[in-house]
C-alpha positions as CSV (number, residue, x, y, z in Angstrom):
1,X,14.6,-27.4,15.8
2,X,13.4,-29.1,13.4
3,X,9.8,-27.7,14.1
4,X,11.6,-24.4,13.5
5,X,13.0,-25.1,9.7
6,X,9.4,-26.6,8.9
7,X,7.8,-22.8,10.3
8,X,10.3,-21.6,8.1
9,X,9.3,-23.6,5.2
10,X,6.1,-23.1,5.3
11,X,6.3,-19.1,5.5
12,X,8.4,-19.3,2.4
13,X,6.0,-22.2,0.5
14,X,2.9,-19.0,1.6
15,X,4.8,-16.2,-0.3
16,X,6.0,-18.9,-3.4
17,X,2.2,-18.8,-3.4
18,X,1.1,-15.7,-3.2
19,X,4.1,-14.8,-5.8
20,X,3.7,-16.8,-8.3
21,X,-0.7,-16.6,-8.4
22,X,0.2,-13.1,-8.5
23,X,-1.3,-11.7,-5.4
24,X,1.3,-9.3,-3.6
25,X,0.4,-6.2,-5.0
26,X,-3.6,-6.9,-4.2
27,X,-2.5,-7.7,-0.5
28,X,0.2,-4.7,-0.7
29,X,-2.9,-2.4,-1.7
30,X,-5.3,-3.8,1.1
31,X,-2.5,-3.0,3.6
32,X,-2.0,0.1,1.7
33,X,-5.7,1.0,2.2
34,X,-5.8,0.0,6.4
35,X,-2.3,2.2,6.5
36,X,-4.4,5.1,4.8
37,X,-7.6,4.9,6.5
38,X,-5.5,5.3,9.8
39,X,-3.1,8.0,8.7
40,X,-6.1,10.6,7.3
41,X,-9.1,8.9,9.3
42,X,-12.4,8.7,8.2
43,X,-13.6,12.0,6.4
44,X,-10.3,11.8,4.2
45,X,-11.4,8.3,3.6
46,X,-14.6,9.4,2.6
47,X,-13.6,10.7,-0.4
48,X,-11.2,8.4,-1.7
49,X,-12.1,6.3,-4.5
50,X,-9.5,4.0,-5.8
51,X,-6.4,2.7,-5.0
52,X,-4.1,1.0,-7.4
53,X,-0.3,0.6,-8.6
54,X,1.2,0.7,-12.2
55,X,4.8,0.6,-12.7
56,X,6.3,1.6,-8.9
57,X,3.8,4.5,-8.7
58,X,0.7,4.6,-5.8
59,X,-2.1,6.0,-8.0
60,X,-5.7,7.2,-5.2
61,X,-8.2,8.4,-6.9
62,X,-10.2,11.2,-5.1
63,X,-13.7,12.8,-5.5
64,X,-12.3,16.0,-4.7
65,X,-10.1,18.5,-6.2
66,X,-8.6,20.4,-3.8
67,X,-8.4,17.5,-1.4
68,X,-6.7,16.2,-4.1
69,X,-4.6,19.5,-4.3
70,X,-3.7,19.8,-0.7
71,X,-2.1,16.2,-0.4
72,X,0.3,17.0,-3.4
73,X,1.7,19.8,-0.9
74,X,2.5,16.8,1.7
75,X,3.1,14.2,-1.1
76,X,6.7,12.9,-0.2
77,X,5.3,12.7,3.6
78,X,2.8,10.2,2.8
79,X,5.0,8.3,0.6
80,X,7.2,8.0,3.1
81,X,4.9,7.1,5.9
82,X,3.7,4.7,4.0
83,X,6.8,2.5,2.8
84,X,8.0,2.9,6.8
85,X,4.8,1.6,7.1
86,X,4.5,-1.2,4.5
87,X,8.4,-2.2,4.6
88,X,7.8,-2.0,1.7
89,X,10.4,-0.9,-1.9
90,X,7.5,-2.6,-4.1
91,X,6.9,1.9,-4.4
92,X,8.9,4.6,-5.4
93,X,6.1,7.5,-6.0
94,X,2.4,8.5,-5.2
95,X,0.1,10.1,-7.5
96,X,-3.4,11.9,-6.5
97,X,-5.6,11.7,-9.5
C-alpha cells in the first residue's frame, strides 16, 4: 500500500513541476499536433504551419485560404474531438488563421 502512495506522490510531484516550469501549454500543443495529424491526415497536415494557444483559444495557422474556409465550417466538430481526446478544458474555442 505504501508503494501506491509513493506512486501518487511521484505523479503529483511531476505534475506540479510541469506546472511550476510553465510547460503545461507546450505539452498540450504537442499532444494536439499529434491528434491533428491523426485526425486530418498528411494532406491537411502539410498545409498546417503553426499551432498555439492564447486566452483559451487554439489558433491553427494554415497556408491555404480554401482549406481554412473549409475547416471553419467544421470548427465545432474539430474542437469537440480535440477536447475529447486531450481531456482538457483549457481550450474553449478554435480559430483557423
